[in-house]
C-alpha positions as CSV (number, residue, x, y, z in Angstrom):
1,M,0.0,0.0,0.0
2,T,2.8,2.4,0.9
3,C,4.5,2.1,-2.5
4,Q,1.2,2.4,-4.3
5,F,0.2,5.8,-2.8
6,I,3.8,7.2,-3.1
7,K,3.8,6.4,-6.8
8,N,0.3,7.8,-7.3
9,D,0.6,11.1,-9.1
10,Y,-2.6,12.4,-7.6
11,Y,-1.3,11.8,-4.0
12,R,2.1,13.3,-4.8
13,K,0.6,16.5,-6.1
14,S,-1.8,16.8,-3.1
15,F,1.0,16.1,-0.7
16,S,3.2,18.7,-2.3
17,L,0.5,21.3,-2.0
18,T,-0.2,20.4,1.6
19,L,3.4,20.4,2.6
20,A,4.0,23.8,0.8
21,F,1.2,25.4,2.9
22,F,2.4,23.7,6.1
23,L,5.9,25.1,5.5
24,M,4.5,28.5,4.8
25,Y,2.5,28.3,8.0
26,L,5.6,27.2,10.0
27,F,7.9,29.9,8.5
28,P,6.7,32.9,10.7
29,I,7.0,30.7,13.8
30,I,10.6,29.8,12.9
31,L,11.3,33.5,12.5
32,I,10.4,34.2,16.1
33,G,13.5,32.4,17.4
34,R,12.0,32.5,21.0
35,Y,12.4,29.7,23.4
36,Y,8.9,28.7,24.4
37,I,8.3,27.9,28.1
38,D,9.8,24.4,28.7
39,D,12.3,25.0,25.9
40,M,14.3,27.3,28.2
41,G,15.0,24.6,30.7
42,R,15.7,21.9,28.1
43,S,18.0,24.2,26.1
44,I,20.1,25.0,29.2
45,Y,20.2,21.7,31.0
46,G,19.5,19.2,28.2
47,Y,17.0,17.2,30.1
48,A,14.1,15.3,28.4
49,G,11.7,14.4,31.2
50,W,8.6,13.6,29.1
51,G,8.5,10.1,30.6
52,Q,7.5,11.8,33.9
53,D,4.4,13.0,32.1
54,G,3.6,9.5,30.8
55,R,5.2,10.1,27.4
56,P,8.2,7.7,27.3
57,L,8.2,7.4,23.5
58,A,8.8,11.2,23.3
59,D,11.9,10.8,25.5
60,L,13.2,8.0,23.2
61,I,12.6,9.9,20.0
62,V,14.2,13.1,21.1
63,R,17.2,11.2,22.6
64,V,17.7,9.4,19.3
65,F,17.7,12.7,17.5
66,S,20.2,14.1,20.0
67,I,22.3,10.9,20.0
68,G,21.7,10.5,23.7
69,E,21.6,13.1,26.5
70,P,21.9,15.9,27.2
71,I,19.4,16.6,24.4
72,I,20.3,19.5,22.1
73,D,18.3,22.2,20.4
74,L,17.9,21.0,16.8
75,S,15.2,23.5,15.8
76,P,13.9,24.1,13.3
77,L,14.8,20.6,12.2
78,N,12.3,19.2,14.8
79,Q,9.5,21.4,13.3
80,F,10.4,20.5,9.7
81,V,10.4,16.8,10.4
82,S,7.1,17.0,12.2
83,I,5.5,19.1,9.5
84,V,6.6,16.6,6.7
85,L,5.2,13.6,8.6
86,L,2.0,15.3,9.5
87,A,1.4,16.6,5.9
88,A,2.0,13.1,4.6
89,S,-0.4,11.5,7.1
90,V,-3.2,14.0,6.8
91,T,-3.0,14.1,3.0
92,L,-3.1,10.3,2.8
93,Y,-6.2,10.3,5.0
94,V,-8.1,12.8,2.9
95,Y,-6.9,11.1,-0.3
96,K,-8.2,7.7,0.8
97,N,-11.4,8.7,2.6
98,A,-12.9,12.0,1.4
99,T,-13.7,10.9,-2.2
100,I,-12.5,14.3,-3.5
101,K,-11.7,13.8,-7.2
102,N,-9.5,16.9,-7.6
103,W,-5.9,16.8,-6.3
104,F,-5.9,20.5,-5.7
105,A,-9.0,20.3,-3.5
106,T,-7.5,17.3,-1.6
107,G,-4.4,19.4,-1.0
108,I,-6.1,22.5,0.3
109,V,-8.6,20.5,2.4
110,S,-5.6,18.6,4.0
111,S,-4.0,22.0,4.7
112,L,-6.9,23.0,6.9
113,F,-5.7,20.8,9.7
114,I,-2.8,23.1,10.6
115,C,-5.0,26.2,10.4
116,S,-6.5,25.5,13.8
117,P,-5.2,28.5,15.9
118,F,-4.6,26.1,18.8
119,I,-1.8,24.3,16.9
120,I,0.2,27.5,16.8
121,E,1.2,26.7,20.4
122,N,2.3,23.2,19.5
123,L,4.5,24.5,16.7
124,S,6.0,27.1,19.0
125,Y,7.9,24.5,21.1
126,K,11.4,23.9,19.7
127,F,11.6,20.5,21.4
128,D,8.0,19.3,22.0
129,S,6.7,20.2,18.5
130,L,8.1,17.0,17.0
131,T,6.5,14.6,19.4
132,M,3.2,16.5,19.7
133,L,2.6,16.6,15.9
134,L,3.9,13.1,15.5
135,S,1.3,12.0,18.0
136,A,-1.4,13.5,15.8
137,A,0.0,12.2,12.6
138,I,0.0,8.6,13.9
139,L,-3.7,8.7,14.6
140,F,-4.6,9.2,10.9
141,I,-2.9,5.9,10.0
142,P,-5.6,3.5,11.3
143,F,-8.1,5.2,8.9
144,C,-5.8,4.5,5.9
145,L,-5.7,0.8,6.5
146,E,-7.9,-2.1,5.5
147,K,-10.2,-2.6,8.4
148,T,-11.0,-6.3,7.8
149,T,-7.6,-7.7,8.7
150,I,-6.1,-8.7,12.0
151,T,-2.9,-6.9,11.0
152,S,-4.8,-3.6,10.5
153,Y,-6.5,-4.1,13.9
154,V,-3.2,-4.6,15.7
155,A,-1.6,-1.7,13.8
156,S,-4.5,0.6,14.9
157,V,-4.2,-0.4,18.5
158,T,-0.4,0.1,18.3
159,A,-0.9,3.5,16.7
160,I,-3.1,4.5,19.7
161,I,-0.5,3.3,22.2
162,C,2.3,5.2,20.4
163,S,0.2,8.3,20.2
164,L,-0.6,8.3,23.9
165,S,3.1,7.6,24.6
166,L,4.0,10.7,22.7
167,Y,1.2,13.2,23.6
168,Q,-2.0,12.1,25.3
169,A,-4.0,15.2,24.3
170,A,-4.1,14.3,20.6
171,I,-6.3,11.2,21.2
172,G,-9.4,13.2,20.3
173,I,-8.4,12.9,16.7
174,F,-9.2,9.1,16.7
175,A,-12.7,9.7,18.0
176,I,-13.4,12.6,15.5
177,L,-12.1,10.5,12.5
178,T,-14.4,7.7,13.6
179,V,-17.4,10.0,13.3
180,I,-16.2,11.3,10.0
181,D,-15.8,7.8,8.7
182,V,-19.4,6.9,9.3
183,V,-20.6,10.2,7.7
184,L,-18.4,9.7,4.5
185,K,-19.2,6.1,3.9
186,S,-22.7,6.6,2.6
187,D,-22.8,3.2,0.9
188,K,-22.4,1.3,4.2
189,S,-25.3,-0.5,5.8
190,A,-26.4,0.0,9.4
191,K,-24.8,-3.3,10.4
192,E,-21.5,-2.3,8.7
193,D,-21.7,1.1,10.5
194,L,-22.3,-0.5,13.8
195,I,-19.4,-2.9,13.3
196,N,-17.2,-0.1,12.3
197,I,-18.0,2.0,15.4
198,L,-17.7,-1.0,17.7
199,T,-14.3,-1.9,16.1
200,R,-13.0,1.6,16.6
201,V,-14.2,1.8,20.2
202,S,-12.6,-1.6,20.9
203,Q,-9.3,-0.4,19.4
204,L,-9.4,2.8,21.5
205,V,-10.2,0.8,24.7
206,A,-7.5,-1.8,24.0
207,G,-4.9,0.9,23.2
208,Y,-5.8,2.9,26.3
209,V,-5.8,-0.1,28.6
210,A,-2.4,-1.3,27.2
211,Y,-1.1,2.3,27.7
212,I,-2.3,2.5,31.3
213,Y,-1.2,-0.9,32.4
214,L,2.0,-1.3,30.4
215,I,3.4,2.0,29.3
216,S,2.4,4.1,32.4
217,K,3.7,1.4,34.7
218,I,7.2,1.6,33.2
219,S,7.2,5.4,33.2
220,D,8.5,7.2,36.2
221,I,5.6,9.6,36.3
222,G,6.4,12.7,38.4
223,S,4.1,14.9,40.5
224,Y,3.2,17.2,37.6
225,G,2.1,14.3,35.4
226,S,0.3,12.4,38.1
227,S,-1.6,15.5,39.4
228,H,-2.9,16.3,35.9
229,A,-3.6,12.6,35.0
230,K,-6.1,12.0,37.9
231,L,-9.6,11.1,36.8
232,I,-12.3,13.4,37.8
233,T,-14.0,10.5,39.6
234,S,-11.2,10.8,42.2
235,S,-12.3,14.3,43.1
236,D,-14.4,15.0,46.2
237,H,-16.2,17.7,44.2
238,I,-16.9,16.1,40.9
239,K,-19.7,18.5,39.9
240,D,-17.7,21.6,40.8
241,S,-14.6,20.3,39.0
242,L,-16.6,19.4,35.9
243,I,-18.4,22.8,35.8
244,F,-15.1,24.6,36.3
245,N,-13.4,22.7,33.5
246,I,-16.3,23.2,31.1
247,N,-16.3,27.0,31.7
248,Q,-12.6,27.2,31.1
249,I,-12.9,25.3,27.9
250,A,-15.8,27.5,26.8
251,I,-13.7,30.6,27.4
252,I,-10.8,29.2,25.3
253,F,-13.1,28.3,22.4
254,K,-14.8,31.7,22.6
255,Q,-11.4,33.4,22.4
256,A,-10.7,31.3,19.3
257,I,-13.8,32.4,17.4
258,N,-13.7,36.0,18.7
259,P,-12.0,37.4,15.6
260,Y,-14.8,36.3,13.2
261,P,-18.0,38.4,12.8
262,A,-21.3,36.8,13.5
263,I,-22.2,36.9,9.9
264,I,-19.3,34.7,8.9
265,L,-20.0,32.2,11.7
266,S,-23.7,32.2,10.7
267,A,-22.8,31.6,7.0
268,I,-20.6,28.6,8.0
269,A,-23.4,27.2,10.2
270,L,-25.9,27.5,7.3
271,L,-23.5,25.9,4.8
272,M,-22.8,23.0,7.2
273,A,-26.6,22.5,7.7
274,Y,-27.0,22.3,3.9
275,C,-24.1,19.8,3.7
276,I,-25.6,17.7,6.5
277,V,-29.0,17.5,4.6
278,C,-27.1,16.6,1.4
279,E,-25.2,13.8,3.2
280,C,-28.5,12.5,4.6
281,C,-30.0,12.4,1.2
282,R,-26.9,10.7,-0.2
283,A,-27.1,8.0,2.4
284,I,-30.8,7.4,1.7
285,R,-30.2,7.2,-2.0
286,S,-27.4,4.7,-1.5
287,H,-29.7,2.1,0.0
288,G,-33.2,3.2,-1.0
289,S,-34.1,3.2,2.6
290,V,-33.3,5.0,5.8
291,N,-30.2,3.9,7.8
292,I,-31.3,5.2,11.2
293,L,-27.9,4.8,12.7
294,K,-26.1,6.6,9.9
295,I,-28.6,9.4,9.6
296,S,-28.5,10.0,13.4
297,V,-24.7,10.2,13.3
298,I,-24.7,12.5,10.3
299,V,-27.3,14.9,11.9
300,I,-25.3,15.3,15.1
301,S,-21.9,14.9,13.6
302,P,-21.0,18.7,13.7
303,A,-21.6,18.7,17.5
304,L,-19.8,15.3,17.9
305,V,-16.6,16.4,16.2
306,V,-16.4,19.5,18.3
307,I,-17.2,17.7,21.6
308,F,-14.7,14.9,20.8
309,S,-12.0,17.6,20.5
310,F,-12.1,18.2,24.2
311,I,-14.3,15.6,26.0
312,H,-11.3,13.5,26.9
313,L,-10.0,16.5,28.9
314,L,-13.3,16.5,31.0
315,A,-12.5,13.0,32.2
316,L,-9.6,14.5,34.2
317,E,-9.9,16.4,37.5
318,K,-7.2,19.0,36.7
319,P,-6.5,18.9,33.0
320,V,-3.9,21.2,31.5
321,L,-6.2,23.7,29.7
322,A,-3.7,25.4,27.5
323,P,-4.3,26.0,23.7
324,R,-1.9,23.2,22.8
325,V,-4.1,20.4,24.2
326,F,-6.8,21.2,21.6
327,I,-4.6,19.9,18.8
328,S,-7.4,17.7,17.6
329,T,-9.5,20.7,16.5
330,G,-7.6,20.6,13.3
331,C,-9.8,17.6,12.4
332,V,-12.9,19.7,12.9
333,L,-11.6,22.0,10.1
334,I,-10.9,19.0,7.9
335,F,-14.5,17.8,8.5
336,I,-15.9,21.1,7.4
337,G,-13.7,21.2,4.4
338,V,-14.5,17.7,3.2
339,L,-18.3,18.3,3.5
340,L,-18.0,21.6,1.6
341,H,-16.1,19.9,-1.3
342,R,-18.5,17.0,-1.4
343,N,-21.7,19.0,-1.5
344,L,-20.9,22.4,-3.0
345,S,-19.5,23.4,-6.4
346,N,-15.8,23.0,-6.9
347,R,-15.3,26.7,-7.4
348,L,-17.3,27.8,-4.3
349,S,-15.8,25.2,-2.0
350,A,-12.3,26.0,-3.2
351,V,-12.9,29.8,-2.6
352,I,-14.2,29.1,0.9
353,T,-11.3,26.8,1.7
354,L,-8.7,29.2,0.4
355,L,-10.2,32.0,2.5
356,A,-9.9,29.8,5.6
357,L,-6.3,29.1,4.7
358,L,-5.7,32.9,4.4
359,F,-7.3,33.4,7.8
360,G,-4.9,30.8,9.2
361,L,-1.9,32.7,7.8
362,V,-3.3,35.9,9.3
363,N,-3.3,34.2,12.7
364,V,0.2,32.8,12.6
365,F,1.8,35.9,11.1
366,G,0.1,38.2,13.7
367,Y,1.2,35.8,16.5
368,S,4.7,35.7,15.2
369,N,5.3,39.5,15.1
370,V,3.8,40.0,18.6
371,S,5.9,37.2,20.0
372,K,9.0,38.8,18.5
373,A,8.1,42.1,20.2
374,Q,7.7,40.4,23.6
375,D,11.0,38.5,23.0
376,K,12.8,41.8,22.7
377,L,11.4,43.0,26.0
378,D,12.5,39.7,27.6
379,S,16.0,40.4,26.5
380,I,16.0,44.0,27.5
381,Y,14.7,43.4,31.1
382,S,16.5,40.2,31.8
383,S,19.8,41.8,30.7
384,S,19.1,44.9,32.6
385,I,18.4,43.0,35.8
386,R,21.6,40.9,35.3
387,E,23.7,44.0,34.8
388,N,22.4,45.7,37.9
389,V,22.8,42.6,40.0
390,S,26.3,42.3,38.8
391,A,27.0,45.9,39.8
392,H,25.7,45.1,43.2
393,N,28.5,42.6,43.6
394,H,26.5,40.0,45.4
395,I,25.7,36.4,44.5
396,F,22.1,35.4,44.7
397,K,20.9,31.8,44.5
398,V,17.2,32.4,44.2
399,A,15.0,34.9,42.4
400,V,11.6,36.0,43.7
401,I,9.3,38.1,41.5
402,T,6.3,40.1,42.5
403,G,4.2,41.8,39.7
404,T,4.6,41.4,36.0
405,M,7.3,42.7,33.7
406,P,6.2,45.2,31.0
407,V,4.1,43.6,28.3
408,A,4.6,44.5,24.6
409,R,2.0,47.0,23.5
410,Q,1.6,44.9,20.4
411,R,0.4,42.0,22.6
412,D,-2.3,44.2,24.1
413,S,-3.4,45.3,20.7
414,L,-3.5,41.7,19.5
415,G,-5.6,40.7,22.5
416,V,-8.4,43.0,21.4
417,N,-9.5,41.0,18.4
418,F,-7.4,37.9,18.8
419,P,-7.4,37.0,22.5
420,L,-6.4,33.4,22.0
421,L,-3.3,34.4,20.1
422,A,-2.4,37.0,22.8
423,R,-2.9,34.2,25.4
424,M,-0.2,32.1,23.6
425,V,2.4,34.8,23.8
426,P,3.9,34.1,27.3
427,V,5.2,36.9,29.6
428,Y,7.8,35.0,31.6
429,M,8.6,37.3,34.5
430,N,5.1,37.1,35.8
431,A,4.6,36.9,39.6
432,D,5.2,33.3,40.9
433,W,5.7,31.7,37.5
434,A,8.9,29.6,37.6
435,W,9.8,30.5,34.0
436,G,10.7,34.1,35.1
437,A,13.7,32.7,37.0
438,R,14.5,30.5,34.0
439,L,14.5,33.5,31.7
440,L,17.1,35.2,34.0
441,D,19.1,32.0,34.0
442,M,19.2,31.9,30.2
443,N,20.5,35.5,30.2
444,G,23.4,34.9,32.5
445,L,21.9,35.3,36.0
446,Q,22.1,31.8,37.4
447,V,19.2,31.7,39.9
448,N,16.5,29.3,40.9
449,Y,12.9,30.0,41.4
450,S,11.1,30.7,44.6
451,V,7.6,31.8,45.6
452,F,7.0,35.4,46.9
453,S,6.4,35.0,50.6
454,E,5.1,37.1,53.5
455,D,8.6,37.6,54.7
456,D,9.6,38.9,51.3
457,A,6.7,41.3,51.5
458,K,7.8,42.6,54.9
459,L,11.4,43.0,53.7
460,I,10.6,45.1,50.6
461,C,8.3,47.3,52.8
462,N,11.0,47.9,55.4
463,S,14.1,48.2,53.3
464,I,15.6,50.3,50.5
465,P,16.1,48.6,47.1
466,F,19.7,48.4,45.9
467,Y,18.5,49.4,42.5
468,K,15.5,51.3,41.3
469,S,14.3,52.2,37.9
470,N,11.0,53.4,36.4
471,D,9.8,49.9,35.9
472,Y,11.3,47.7,38.7
473,E,13.1,47.6,42.0
474,L,15.7,45.1,43.2
475,F,16.0,44.0,46.8
476,D,18.8,42.1,48.6
477,A,17.4,39.4,50.9
478,G,20.6,37.4,51.5
479,E,20.6,34.6,49.0
480,R,17.2,35.8,47.6
481,L,16.9,38.4,44.9
482,I,13.5,40.1,45.1
483,I,12.3,41.8,41.9
484,R,9.3,44.1,42.3
485,F,7.8,45.4,39.1
486,K,6.2,48.7,40.0
487,S,3.1,48.6,37.9
488,N,1.5,45.7,39.6
489,G,3.9,44.3,42.2
490,H,3.3,44.1,45.9
491,K,2.2,47.3,47.4
492,C,3.2,48.3,50.9
């Protein structure tokens, strides 16, 4: 099968188009050059540590790339490799399943996956990007295999295990593709649909059980990983935890659609409703009768694909609710694109898809320029603090921060219409966030992180700073360096 699709001219053209767009999308992120959160620690100390989060395969792959430990910064090679593998996998899926007869349409529909604004954060990591996107790419493979063989069943279960061992948050992709599979296979009977669904469910369960009882057991999961992996059923306040998580997810999704006027969202909703009616009619025509199961899945499929992009997070008591964990939303865009190309004219569907790709580029270029602006402030303030500490001629072992460093004005402007993108531009020296100390460490001031305490508050209110500027003050507390940003730091 591999040789057949590689030699297929249709696939090669579609893949080339998808890869070209993926690379165009990646280009502004590479231009930033900013170490993204965990990248700072890994670039300095060369640790892997994904196994502590239940991702041992991520450890293995990155160590292989770095030829052991300490791991080294190979960016943008990591991003390039992940982009190529993801483009190949997504394009193959659309080519084999979407029944789109035009290679150009197949290419642009496949390109929609990376246009999910949430994936910008996945791509921003110099180290994690490879394993995160590879986790997503692997989950398309089961839907490109023949389902009737034992080999394909085992391969599908293995793909799920590997994906979970790379990045657990991507698993929503498997559920979404299962729904899409039922919708697109209009010629299948109710019995075939039921068998297909049950097969996919059994594969998911088998893969998850194997991961929990085999992979997780051999992983030395740390406190961070274990705290975020606890099921919500272990909570003493299940209802409160569930409501809180739903509200937080709703906020994030609202931030994602905030840039788009109601008229555009309404138009998309109407087009999807039309496509759903067309798919129902196609299913009925295929059999001359009503397949209740298929029609039911088709009717609720828009809601299902959205819900399956985050429902696995609701199973956890304290999930990490950052944009990067919604990587499976790329499949929601593919679903929309496939339905449009199956039910609208080639020209209209192509225009809509190309506009969506253009909006995707607007997102990533806007994010890139703002992130570069914040990166400049990172350098200015961390270098200034290091120089003033050096002039004080005292060695500090710990840095304590109260308040938040100045934020790029471009970030504030971006947040007006693109709040999700602004959210993804981190401000490192921000109160008790540990990465503030790591930023100083990267810029020559070797200090560890500590939480701002009541004793620190008393000290800065009863002593004189050894350095004062318009933006911040520095206090000497023995081995502790206390940094107070004036705009919103602790007030005496």
